[in-house]
Backbone as ProteinMPNN parsed JSONL, in Angstrom:
{"seq_chain_A": "XXXXXXXXXXXXXXXXXXXXXXXXXXXXXXXXXXXXXXXXXXXXXXXXXXXXXXXXXXXXXXXXXXXXXXXXXXXXXXXXXXXXXXXXXXXXXXXXXXXXXXXXXXXXXXXXXXXXXXXXXXXXXXXXXXXXXXXXXXXXXXXXXXXXXXXXXXXXXXXXXXXXXXXXXXXXXXXXXXXXXXXXXXXXXXXXXXXXXXXX", "coords_chain_A": {"N_chain_A": [[0.845, -1.202, 0.0], [0.615, 2.176, -0.895], [2.06, 4.894, 0.815], [1.254, 8.18, 1.981], [3.461, 10.558, 2.27], [3.922, 13.281, 2.631], [3.087, 14.884, 4.707], [3.286, 15.137, 8.232], [1.766, 14.422, 11.302], [1.081, 15.2, 14.73], [1.123, 15.458, 18.336], [1.595, 17.162, 21.498], [0.921, 16.658, 24.826], [0.464, 18.106, 28.04], [0.367, 17.48, 31.438], [1.111, 18.665, 33.718], [2.416, 16.961, 35.267], [3.606, 15.085, 33.623], [4.899, 14.852, 30.235], [3.314, 14.059, 27.267], [3.976, 12.707, 24.239], [3.086, 12.194, 20.86], [2.691, 10.659, 17.627], [0.55, 10.765, 14.754], [-1.479, 8.346, 13.059], [-3.293, 8.378, 10.211], [-5.915, 8.675, 7.694], [-6.722, 9.871, 4.396], [-8.252, 13.048, 4.572], [-8.493, 13.284, 7.272], [-10.318, 12.731, 10.245], [-10.964, 9.751, 11.975], [-8.199, 8.591, 13.903], [-5.094, 6.983, 14.87], [-2.683, 6.535, 17.463], [-1.082, 4.472, 17.955], [1.892, 2.835, 18.809], [3.432, 5.107, 18.68], [3.484, 6.584, 20.96], [5.013, 8.408, 23.575], [6.081, 8.932, 26.857], [7.401, 11.387, 28.89], [9.338, 12.809, 31.578], [8.31, 15.787, 33.311], [10.34, 17.583, 33.808], [12.22, 17.006, 31.926], [14.937, 17.635, 29.678], [15.002, 20.281, 27.198], [16.202, 19.378, 24.892], [15.858, 16.577, 24.962], [13.068, 16.525, 24.831], [12.716, 17.639, 22.283], [14.0, 15.702, 20.628], [12.291, 13.547, 21.149], [9.866, 14.459, 20.117], [10.517, 14.678, 17.365], [11.01, 11.969, 16.8], [8.469, 10.804, 17.223], [6.955, 12.175, 15.288], [8.238, 11.283, 13.004], [7.25, 8.731, 12.926], [4.671, 9.075, 12.261], [1.956, 8.452, 10.03], [0.362, 8.834, 6.925], [-2.281, 7.451, 5.368], [-3.743, 6.296, 2.269], [-7.143, 7.152, 1.58], [-9.831, 5.056, 2.577], [-12.9, 3.405, 3.315], [-12.596, 1.07, 4.735], [-9.999, 1.263, 5.862], [-10.448, 3.503, 7.453], [-12.279, 2.512, 9.325], [-10.674, 0.591, 10.544], [-8.733, 2.23, 11.712], [-10.325, 3.645, 13.5], [-11.09, 1.62, 15.298], [-8.55, 0.729, 16.162], [-7.616, 3.086, 17.307], [-9.384, 3.414, 19.494], [-8.779, 1.126, 21.007], [-6.087, 1.623, 21.529], [-6.3, 3.954, 23.021], [-7.52, 2.977, 25.347], [-5.487, 1.308, 26.212], [-3.467, 3.19, 26.759], [-4.658, 4.536, 28.89], [-4.755, 2.527, 30.841], [-2.033, 2.185, 31.214], [-1.318, 4.666, 32.336], [-2.8, 4.568, 34.71], [-1.498, 2.49, 35.98], [1.046, 3.567, 36.374], [0.63, 6.055, 37.676], [-1.531, 5.726, 39.359], [-4.998, 5.147, 40.001], [-6.561, 7.124, 41.272], [-5.318, 9.509, 40.71], [-5.701, 9.934, 38.055], [-8.062, 11.292, 37.253], [-7.56, 13.942, 38.078], [-5.328, 14.476, 36.548], [-6.443, 14.456, 33.986], [-8.128, 16.699, 34.122], [-6.412, 18.867, 34.127], [-4.981, 18.736, 31.8], [-3.199, 20.042, 29.057], [-2.952, 20.923, 25.582], [-1.067, 20.756, 22.589], [-0.993, 20.847, 19.139], [0.838, 19.384, 16.375], [2.217, 19.883, 13.175], [4.128, 18.79, 10.554], [5.319, 19.849, 7.577], [6.196, 20.697, 4.223], [8.82, 21.652, 4.792], [8.569, 22.898, 7.257], [7.484, 23.272, 10.67], [4.508, 23.468, 12.291], [3.27, 24.627, 15.302], [0.607, 24.408, 17.389], [-1.162, 25.803, 19.948], [-3.937, 24.835, 22.072], [-7.288, 25.339, 23.365], [-8.571, 24.463, 26.521], [-11.607, 22.844, 26.985], [-14.232, 21.751, 28.807], [-14.244, 18.334, 28.609], [-12.41, 18.168, 26.583], [-10.706, 19.765, 23.785], [-10.505, 22.916, 22.053], [-9.555, 24.45, 18.997], [-7.377, 27.296, 18.775], [-7.095, 30.727, 17.585], [-5.014, 31.349, 14.71], [-3.071, 33.173, 15.334], [-1.898, 32.457, 17.671], [-0.21, 30.429, 17.032], [3.041, 28.917, 16.508], [5.734, 28.789, 14.29], [8.342, 26.852, 12.978], [11.402, 26.147, 11.152], [11.663, 22.96, 9.621], [13.998, 21.519, 10.02], [14.992, 22.319, 12.414], [17.083, 22.543, 15.314], [17.005, 19.982, 17.838], [16.975, 20.882, 20.568], [16.015, 23.498, 20.425], [13.553, 23.083, 19.237], [12.25, 21.597, 21.259], [12.229, 23.555, 23.28], [10.617, 25.515, 22.12], [8.119, 24.229, 21.871], [7.661, 23.771, 24.582], [7.359, 26.436, 25.471], [5.11, 27.086, 23.968], [2.953, 26.039, 25.341], [2.307, 28.0, 27.165], [0.649, 29.594, 25.795], [-1.688, 28.269, 25.573], [-5.149, 27.877, 26.58], [-7.589, 27.89, 29.227], [-8.904, 25.962, 32.028], [-6.552, 24.808, 34.376], [-4.291, 25.704, 33.192], [-2.514, 27.342, 34.674], [-1.377, 25.506, 36.434], [-0.029, 23.773, 34.699], [1.797, 25.521, 33.355], [3.325, 26.425, 35.492], [4.566, 24.076, 36.254], [6.084, 23.53, 33.976], [7.696, 25.763, 33.858], [9.169, 26.304, 36.474], [10.601, 28.381, 37.649], [9.412, 30.636, 36.833], [7.456, 31.992, 34.173], [8.841, 32.844, 31.047], [9.237, 36.213, 29.763], [8.722, 36.57, 27.071], [8.456, 34.8, 23.912], [10.691, 35.218, 22.246], [12.634, 36.065, 24.071], [12.954, 33.758, 25.607], [13.739, 31.776, 23.706], [16.12, 32.888, 22.801], [17.694, 32.582, 25.048], [18.135, 29.919, 24.927], [19.282, 29.415, 22.423], [21.296, 31.622, 20.865], [21.188, 32.076, 18.13], [18.581, 31.694, 17.338], [16.759, 32.931, 15.604], [17.212, 32.144, 12.993], [15.879, 29.812, 12.737], [13.279, 30.307, 13.395], [10.144, 30.919, 11.99], [7.529, 31.988, 12.236], [6.456, 33.681, 15.055]], "CA_chain_A": [[0.0, 0.0, 0.0], [1.397, 3.395, -0.982], [1.843, 5.851, 1.892], [1.314, 9.591, 1.615], [4.471, 10.975, 3.245], [4.221, 14.701, 2.565], [2.694, 15.567, 5.936], [3.36, 14.394, 9.481], [0.941, 15.053, 12.348], [1.239, 14.681, 16.076], [0.752, 16.398, 19.394], [2.213, 17.043, 22.815], [0.039, 17.01, 25.937], [1.158, 18.3, 29.311], [-0.559, 17.354, 32.562], [1.704, 19.256, 34.904], [3.183, 15.874, 35.886], [4.391, 14.468, 32.559], [4.658, 15.268, 28.856], [2.934, 12.939, 26.414], [4.256, 13.034, 22.84], [2.578, 11.135, 19.981], [2.476, 10.902, 16.212], [-0.76, 10.264, 14.325], [-1.7, 7.534, 11.865], [-4.624, 8.746, 9.739], [-6.07, 8.487, 6.25], [-7.475, 10.928, 3.739], [-8.111, 14.383, 5.133], [-8.526, 13.265, 8.738], [-11.307, 11.84, 10.847], [-10.393, 8.884, 13.006], [-6.763, 8.365, 13.821], [-4.497, 6.155, 15.908], [-1.314, 6.893, 17.85], [-0.455, 3.221, 18.379], [3.293, 2.685, 18.465], [4.144, 6.392, 18.614], [3.348, 7.29, 22.24], [6.165, 8.511, 24.466], [5.845, 9.724, 28.065], [8.663, 11.827, 29.482], [9.183, 13.597, 32.798], [8.04, 17.206, 33.092], [11.587, 18.333, 33.866], [13.153, 16.551, 30.892], [15.568, 18.752, 28.974], [14.413, 20.66, 25.914], [16.814, 18.531, 23.862], [15.154, 15.291, 25.008], [11.713, 16.771, 24.324], [12.825, 17.818, 20.835], [14.278, 14.397, 20.034], [11.086, 12.728, 21.294], [8.898, 14.986, 19.151], [10.939, 14.261, 16.019], [10.829, 10.528, 16.686], [7.038, 10.523, 17.082], [6.51, 12.686, 13.989], [8.776, 10.37, 11.979], [6.415, 7.53, 12.929], [3.337, 9.45, 11.773], [1.681, 7.881, 8.708], [-0.869, 9.219, 6.239], [-2.672, 6.376, 4.464], [-4.79, 6.647, 1.304], [-8.472, 6.988, 2.184], [-10.817, 4.028, 2.249], [-13.777, 3.165, 4.464], [-12.023, -0.045, 5.497], [-8.899, 1.794, 6.673], [-11.03, 4.399, 8.445], [-12.844, 1.677, 10.389], [-9.544, -0.015, 11.245], [-8.131, 3.269, 12.531], [-11.261, 3.922, 14.59], [-10.964, 0.53, 16.265], [-7.199, 0.763, 16.711], [-7.532, 4.27, 18.158], [-10.089, 3.144, 20.745], [-7.993, 0.141, 21.755], [-4.862, 2.276, 21.982], [-6.696, 4.865, 24.088], [-7.723, 2.164, 26.547], [-4.163, 0.848, 26.618], [-2.787, 4.33, 27.361], [-5.286, 4.797, 30.183], [-4.288, 1.49, 31.763], [-0.632, 2.495, 31.499], [-1.282, 5.801, 33.263], [-3.296, 4.094, 36.007], [-0.447, 1.661, 36.57], [2.187, 4.405, 36.756], [0.265, 7.166, 38.549], [-2.617, 5.374, 40.258], [-6.335, 5.488, 39.49], [-7.104, 8.344, 41.883], [-4.7, 10.692, 40.125], [-6.056, 10.048, 36.637], [-9.084, 12.327, 37.051], [-6.94, 15.257, 38.206], [-4.463, 14.628, 35.375], [-7.301, 14.801, 32.851], [-8.687, 18.049, 34.278], [-5.392, 19.896, 33.902], [-4.236, 18.443, 30.579], [-3.134, 21.042, 28.004], [-2.711, 20.248, 24.301], [-0.508, 21.481, 21.445], [-0.895, 19.984, 17.962], [2.034, 19.558, 15.566], [2.147, 19.488, 11.766], [5.395, 18.983, 9.842], [5.029, 19.802, 6.143], [6.833, 21.731, 3.406], [10.025, 22.14, 5.46], [8.224, 23.704, 8.423], [6.699, 22.64, 11.729], [3.537, 24.363, 12.919], [2.926, 24.26, 16.677], [-0.653, 25.116, 17.656], [-1.765, 25.632, 21.274], [-5.382, 24.689, 22.069], [-8.018, 25.778, 24.568], [-9.238, 23.391, 27.257], [-13.049, 23.036, 27.152], [-14.849, 20.569, 29.413], [-13.386, 17.146, 28.553], [-11.663, 18.146, 25.328], [-10.015, 20.991, 23.415], [-10.889, 23.648, 20.85], [-8.431, 25.162, 18.403], [-7.308, 28.742, 18.952], [-6.76, 31.489, 16.383], [-3.663, 31.1, 14.204], [-2.118, 34.134, 15.914], [-1.239, 31.792, 18.796], [0.697, 29.406, 16.499], [4.469, 29.179, 16.334], [6.228, 27.99, 13.166], [9.784, 26.709, 12.873], [11.896, 25.344, 10.041], [11.546, 21.554, 10.007], [15.293, 20.971, 10.417], [15.391, 23.015, 13.639], [17.806, 21.682, 16.25], [16.079, 19.419, 18.828], [16.875, 21.687, 21.795], [15.165, 24.66, 20.153], [12.202, 22.549, 19.025], [11.693, 21.302, 22.572], [12.003, 24.814, 23.984], [9.483, 26.202, 21.495], [6.893, 23.534, 22.285], [7.483, 24.07, 26.007], [6.805, 27.79, 25.588], [3.792, 27.134, 23.32], [1.92, 25.744, 26.332], [1.901, 29.236, 27.851], [-0.377, 30.22, 24.957], [-2.934, 27.509, 25.703], [-6.173, 28.547, 27.371], [-8.496, 26.998, 29.932], [-8.634, 25.524, 33.395], [-5.374, 23.972, 34.519], [-3.14, 26.325, 32.539], [-1.553, 27.812, 35.671], [-0.681, 24.328, 36.96], [0.872, 23.287, 33.647], [2.896, 26.466, 33.106], [4.196, 26.438, 36.677], [5.372, 22.849, 36.199], [7.027, 23.659, 32.867], [8.595, 26.875, 34.16], [9.108, 26.458, 37.928], [11.238, 29.638, 38.072], [8.657, 31.737, 36.251], [7.279, 31.977, 32.721], [9.611, 33.912, 30.378], [8.438, 37.367, 29.351], [8.337, 36.449, 25.667], [9.04, 33.676, 23.179], [12.026, 35.599, 21.784], [13.541, 36.071, 25.223], [13.224, 32.376, 26.011], [14.5, 31.08, 22.676], [17.473, 33.445, 22.771], [18.432, 31.99, 26.164], [18.439, 28.546, 24.53], [20.167, 29.473, 21.259], [21.368, 33.012, 20.385], [20.895, 32.129, 16.692], [17.24, 31.11, 17.178], [15.971, 33.57, 14.541], [17.372, 31.461, 11.706], [14.965, 28.679, 12.742], [11.915, 30.773, 13.66], [9.445, 31.494, 10.837], [6.462, 32.817, 12.81], [6.43, 33.561, 16.512]], "C_chain_A": [[0.882, 1.254, 0.0], [1.037, 4.341, 0.161], [1.95, 7.264, 1.349], [2.212, 10.282, 2.648], [4.671, 12.484, 3.354], [3.915, 15.44, 3.866], [2.763, 14.618, 7.126], [2.56, 15.15, 10.53], [1.21, 14.407, 13.7], [0.778, 15.705, 17.095], [1.618, 16.168, 20.62], [1.173, 17.488, 23.824], [0.882, 17.191, 27.184], [0.131, 18.313, 30.435], [-0.115, 18.149, 33.78], [2.527, 18.24, 35.667], [4.098, 15.221, 34.856], [4.078, 15.141, 31.229], [4.384, 14.015, 28.038], [3.095, 13.388, 24.966], [3.769, 11.889, 21.964], [2.516, 11.612, 18.543], [1.161, 10.263, 15.805], [-0.656, 9.387, 13.073], [-3.126, 7.842, 11.41], [-4.725, 8.499, 8.245], [-6.934, 9.591, 5.669], [-7.202, 12.276, 4.366], [-8.131, 14.393, 6.657], [-9.555, 12.286, 9.252], [-10.652, 11.015, 11.942], [-8.896, 8.699, 12.797], [-6.317, 7.475, 14.978], [-3.105, 6.689, 16.227], [-0.529, 5.649, 18.262], [0.989, 3.133, 17.89], [4.096, 3.966, 18.439], [4.164, 7.122, 19.952], [4.631, 7.249, 23.057], [5.766, 9.396, 25.649], [7.197, 10.1, 28.663], [8.375, 12.723, 30.682], [9.025, 15.076, 32.466], [9.322, 18.039, 33.063], [12.638, 17.804, 32.894], [13.721, 17.754, 30.148], [14.837, 19.06, 27.673], [14.952, 19.785, 24.779], [16.116, 17.173, 23.806], [13.744, 15.445, 24.46], [11.74, 16.906, 22.803], [13.087, 16.516, 20.102], [13.023, 13.521, 20.043], [10.015, 13.161, 20.295], [9.253, 14.525, 17.737], [10.709, 12.774, 15.79], [9.356, 10.183, 16.454], [6.503, 11.016, 15.745], [7.033, 11.802, 12.852], [7.905, 9.128, 11.838], [4.977, 7.817, 12.491], [3.153, 8.953, 10.341], [0.351, 8.401, 8.177], [-1.171, 8.153, 5.187], [-3.719, 6.858, 3.465], [-6.161, 6.333, 1.895], [-9.204, 5.754, 1.653], [-11.663, 3.818, 3.491], [-13.219, 2.059, 5.348], [-10.903, 0.444, 6.413], [-9.436, 2.698, 7.77], [-11.598, 3.602, 9.62], [-11.739, 1.025, 11.223], [-8.886, 0.997, 12.182], [-9.014, 3.619, 13.721], [-11.12, 2.874, 15.696], [-9.598, 0.562, 16.946], [-7.031, 1.941, 17.667], [-8.207, 4.069, 19.504], [-9.302, 2.177, 21.622], [-6.724, 0.772, 22.32], [-5.166, 3.25, 23.122], [-6.892, 4.137, 25.41], [-6.392, 1.682, 27.099], [-3.383, 1.966, 27.31], [-3.336, 4.639, 28.749], [-4.824, 3.785, 31.225], [-2.834, 1.73, 32.167], [-0.544, 3.613, 32.542], [-1.774, 5.408, 34.652], [-2.219, 3.302, 36.736], [0.69, 2.523, 37.112], [1.809, 5.43, 37.821], [-0.86, 6.857, 39.532], [-3.954, 5.901, 39.762], [-6.846, 6.822, 40.018], [-6.546, 9.602, 41.237], [-5.139, 10.947, 38.691], [-7.054, 11.171, 36.393], [-8.479, 13.719, 37.138], [-5.999, 15.533, 37.041], [-5.291, 15.093, 34.176], [-7.819, 16.228, 32.918], [-7.684, 19.129, 33.894], [-4.677, 19.771, 32.559], [-4.345, 19.575, 29.557], [-2.591, 20.379, 26.742], [-2.121, 21.21, 23.273], [-0.402, 20.504, 20.274], [0.334, 20.362, 17.147], [1.761, 19.109, 14.137], [3.492, 19.813, 11.126], [5.135, 18.783, 8.352], [5.754, 20.949, 5.444], [7.962, 22.438, 4.145], [9.718, 23.094, 6.617], [7.447, 22.858, 9.43], [5.8, 23.703, 12.35], [3.138, 23.802, 14.276], [1.713, 25.084, 17.082], [-1.179, 24.818, 19.053], [-3.288, 25.567, 21.156], [-5.98, 25.188, 23.373], [-8.725, 24.602, 25.204], [-10.718, 23.727, 27.435], [-13.662, 21.731, 27.644], [-13.882, 19.385, 29.36], [-12.574, 17.045, 27.27], [-10.971, 19.471, 25.072], [-10.653, 21.602, 22.178], [-9.66, 24.366, 20.318], [-8.517, 26.654, 18.666], [-6.991, 29.411, 17.62], [-5.298, 31.254, 15.985], [-2.629, 32.063, 14.788], [-1.377, 33.541, 17.112], [-0.199, 30.769, 18.33], [2.142, 29.89, 16.476], [4.962, 28.246, 15.227], [7.743, 28.041, 13.094], [10.148, 26.012, 11.567], [11.968, 23.895, 10.502], [12.869, 20.932, 10.437], [15.861, 21.677, 11.651], [16.102, 22.044, 14.579], [16.847, 21.215, 17.352], [15.892, 20.282, 20.078], [15.943, 22.877, 21.601], [13.726, 24.231, 19.87], [11.528, 22.271, 20.361], [11.355, 22.562, 23.347], [10.774, 25.536, 23.436], [8.168, 25.553, 21.885], [6.618, 23.783, 23.76], [6.843, 25.449, 26.188], [5.388, 27.869, 25.016], [2.674, 26.84, 24.314], [1.481, 26.982, 27.103], [0.825, 29.968, 27.065], [-1.679, 29.424, 24.931], [-3.916, 28.298, 26.571], [-7.005, 27.485, 28.094], [-8.028, 26.616, 31.321], [-7.446, 24.568, 33.434], [-4.121, 24.591, 33.934], [-2.083, 26.762, 33.549], [-0.737, 26.655, 36.252], [0.361, 23.824, 35.964], [2.055, 24.228, 33.446], [3.853, 26.548, 34.297], [5.101, 25.216, 36.7], [6.437, 22.94, 35.109], [8.083, 24.724, 33.126], [8.556, 27.168, 35.662], [9.722, 27.76, 38.445], [10.552, 30.863, 37.468], [8.613, 31.68, 34.736], [8.08, 33.119, 32.098], [8.685, 35.025, 29.884], [7.966, 37.272, 27.899], [8.999, 35.217, 25.056], [10.471, 34.005, 22.771], [13.04, 35.568, 22.925], [13.936, 34.648, 25.609], [14.087, 31.649, 24.988], [15.933, 31.601, 22.583], [18.327, 32.872, 23.897], [18.846, 30.555, 25.857], [19.464, 28.528, 23.407], [20.185, 30.911, 20.725], [21.034, 33.167, 18.901], [19.49, 31.616, 16.363], [16.485, 31.675, 15.982], [16.108, 32.869, 13.192], [16.46, 30.235, 11.605], [13.502, 29.105, 12.863], [11.308, 31.432, 12.427], [8.358, 32.461, 11.308], [6.452, 32.597, 14.312], [5.353, 34.405, 17.141]], "O_chain_A": [[1.796, 1.369, 0.816], [-0.14, 4.565, 0.444], [2.656, 7.512, 0.371], [1.777, 10.559, 3.766], [5.531, 12.922, 4.118], [4.446, 16.527, 4.09], [2.358, 13.459, 7.044], [2.662, 16.372, 10.637], [1.524, 13.22, 13.791], [0.126, 16.693, 16.755], [2.276, 15.138, 20.764], [0.604, 18.572, 23.697], [1.892, 16.512, 27.366], [-0.847, 19.059, 30.391], [-0.86, 18.292, 34.749], [3.252, 18.591, 36.599], [5.229, 14.848, 35.17], [3.117, 15.902, 31.113], [5.128, 13.036, 28.108], [2.436, 14.327, 24.52], [4.011, 10.726, 22.287], [2.319, 12.795, 18.268], [0.706, 9.317, 16.448], [0.135, 9.648, 12.167], [-4.074, 7.589, 12.154], [-3.735, 8.152, 7.6], [-7.77, 10.172, 6.359], [-6.055, 12.613, 4.659], [-7.817, 15.413, 7.269], [-9.661, 11.159, 8.768], [-9.875, 11.536, 12.741], [-8.403, 8.659, 11.67], [-7.061, 7.247, 15.932], [-2.429, 7.233, 15.354], [0.551, 5.751, 18.843], [1.27, 3.332, 16.708], [5.304, 3.937, 18.204], [4.797, 8.171, 20.069], [5.254, 6.199, 23.211], [5.188, 10.468, 25.469], [8.036, 9.235, 28.912], [7.302, 13.318, 30.785], [9.547, 15.555, 31.459], [9.39, 19.066, 32.387], [13.819, 18.122, 33.027], [13.05, 18.777, 30.01], [14.144, 18.207, 27.118], [14.236, 19.491, 23.822], [15.816, 16.674, 22.721], [13.273, 14.591, 23.708], [10.885, 16.35, 22.113], [12.47, 16.247, 19.071], [12.729, 12.837, 19.063], [9.338, 12.323, 19.7], [8.393, 14.04, 17.002], [10.267, 12.366, 14.716], [9.035, 9.367, 15.59], [5.679, 10.342, 15.128], [6.342, 11.599, 11.853], [7.827, 8.54, 10.76], [4.167, 6.898, 12.368], [4.079, 9.02, 9.533], [-0.656, 8.408, 8.886], [-0.41, 7.976, 4.235], [-4.507, 7.747, 3.787], [-6.317, 5.356, 2.628], [-9.194, 5.46, 0.457], [-11.188, 4.032, 4.607], [-13.355, 2.107, 6.571], [-10.856, 0.09, 7.591], [-8.939, 2.669, 8.896], [-11.414, 3.981, 10.776], [-11.848, 0.919, 12.444], [-8.524, 0.662, 13.31], [-8.517, 3.862, 14.82], [-11.042, 3.209, 16.878], [-9.506, 0.436, 18.168], [-6.387, 1.816, 18.709], [-7.686, 4.491, 20.536], [-9.173, 2.382, 22.829], [-6.334, 0.49, 23.453], [-4.392, 3.362, 24.073], [-6.48, 4.623, 26.463], [-6.192, 1.652, 28.313], [-2.72, 1.732, 28.321], [-2.583, 4.962, 29.668], [-4.535, 4.151, 32.365], [-2.454, 1.506, 33.316], [0.211, 3.514, 33.51], [-1.228, 5.862, 35.657], [-2.05, 3.426, 37.949], [1.232, 2.243, 38.18], [2.569, 5.656, 38.763], [-1.115, 7.643, 40.444], [-4.026, 6.979, 39.172], [-7.494, 7.571, 39.287], [-7.209, 10.639, 41.211], [-4.968, 12.05, 38.172], [-6.912, 11.925, 35.431], [-8.842, 14.595, 36.354], [-5.876, 16.672, 36.592], [-4.894, 16.002, 33.448], [-7.938, 16.896, 31.891], [-8.067, 20.186, 33.393], [-3.851, 20.618, 32.22], [-5.446, 20.016, 29.228], [-1.858, 19.393, 26.819], [-2.604, 22.33, 23.103], [0.215, 19.447, 20.406], [0.815, 21.494, 17.209], [1.14, 18.069, 13.919], [3.943, 20.958, 11.15], [4.777, 17.688, 7.916], [5.905, 22.035, 6.005], [8.053, 23.665, 4.13], [10.508, 23.989, 6.919], [6.831, 21.853, 9.071], [6.28, 24.71, 12.87], [2.72, 22.65, 14.387], [1.775, 26.313, 17.116], [-1.6, 23.693, 19.323], [-3.868, 26.169, 20.252], [-5.273, 25.426, 24.352], [-9.399, 23.83, 24.523], [-11.05, 24.781, 27.977], [-13.606, 20.716, 26.949], [-12.824, 19.42, 29.988], [-12.104, 15.966, 26.91], [-10.678, 20.218, 26.005], [-11.259, 20.906, 21.363], [-8.823, 24.836, 21.089], [-9.61, 27.21, 18.767], [-6.658, 28.739, 16.644], [-4.453, 30.991, 16.84], [-1.431, 31.785, 14.737], [-0.341, 34.067, 17.521], [0.604, 30.294, 19.132], [2.424, 31.087, 16.432], [4.647, 27.056, 15.227], [8.352, 29.11, 13.142], [9.305, 25.363, 10.948], [12.3, 23.631, 11.658], [12.872, 19.924, 11.144], [17.066, 21.634, 11.898], [15.762, 20.862, 14.633], [15.967, 21.974, 17.76], [14.778, 20.4, 20.589], [15.175, 23.226, 22.497], [12.786, 24.941, 20.226], [10.379, 22.658, 20.578], [10.313, 22.633, 23.999], [9.986, 26.1, 24.195], [7.202, 26.249, 22.197], [5.468, 23.985, 24.151], [5.902, 25.607, 26.966], [4.558, 28.628, 25.517], [1.56, 27.337, 24.15], [0.376, 27.003, 27.645], [0.161, 30.859, 27.595], [-2.662, 29.859, 24.332], [-3.537, 29.274, 27.218], [-7.113, 26.344, 27.643], [-6.903, 26.911, 31.726], [-7.35, 23.642, 32.629], [-3.018, 24.086, 34.139], [-0.889, 26.577, 33.314], [0.453, 26.807, 36.528], [1.486, 23.493, 36.338], [3.198, 23.775, 33.375], [5.058, 26.721, 34.117], [6.257, 25.299, 37.113], [7.563, 22.479, 35.298], [9.221, 24.606, 32.674], [7.975, 28.169, 36.08], [9.405, 28.198, 39.551], [11.049, 31.984, 37.578], [9.61, 31.358, 34.09], [8.005, 34.252, 32.575], [7.503, 34.798, 29.624], [6.929, 37.831, 27.544], [9.959, 34.668, 25.597], [11.367, 33.177, 22.929], [14.165, 35.099, 22.756], [15.1, 34.37, 25.899], [15.055, 30.981, 25.352], [16.856, 30.833, 22.315], [19.534, 32.693, 23.735], [19.789, 30.033, 26.451], [20.402, 27.731, 23.425], [19.18, 31.372, 20.183], [20.646, 34.248, 18.458], [19.236, 31.16, 15.248], [15.653, 30.98, 15.399], [15.226, 32.982, 12.341], [16.285, 29.679, 10.521], [12.598, 28.361, 12.482], [11.872, 32.379, 11.879], [8.276, 33.598, 10.845], [6.441, 31.459, 14.782], [5.207, 34.408, 18.364]]}, "name": "protein", "num_of_chains": 1, "seq": "XXXXXXXXXXXXXXXXXXXXXXXXXXXXXXXXXXXXXXXXXXXXXXXXXXXXXXXXXXXXXXXXXXXXXXXXXXXXXXXXXXXXXXXXXXXXXXXXXXXXXXXXXXXXXXXXXXXXXXXXXXXXXXXXXXXXXXXXXXXXXXXXXXXXXXXXXXXXXXXXXXXXXXXXXXXXXXXXXXXXXXXXXXXXXXXXXXXXXXXX"}
């Protein structure tokens, strides 16, 4: 089966306790998807370099399949099974009682790597899910950005999320205080950050 490799999709979630990085397997224009085999959980205080490497690895594993109803149904089933598997993993690691609080505070940033760029989009927490925010909140980097700067940019992108739990997540990501601006933070990571930043 021929794969459609021009676009890679994924996301990073932050609970205030851990970072969850995943790549998406989908078909056609979207709809149901699966993250099976692409999920990575890393500690909240992991270095920006580790976060960047983890993001690249998960995006590399993202797959866009040609559309068919059969594949869509397979992805729907696989996605549900994988979701249940992830929940069981989290219960085992963090305990059942903590799962509800983790879910309440979870913040979400989507990732799209295409045409030599990576778009990082913060989302707004609404009830038990998320809504997309205006594009003015997005951050775009060149796709060959160094891992440390990629990780730093995604870390900062969570400060642009909206909704309940944001203060908990940002405090965990930036225990010494949220930087005053994206430029200030990225410059502290790499003085040459501007050669990687397309839109900030």
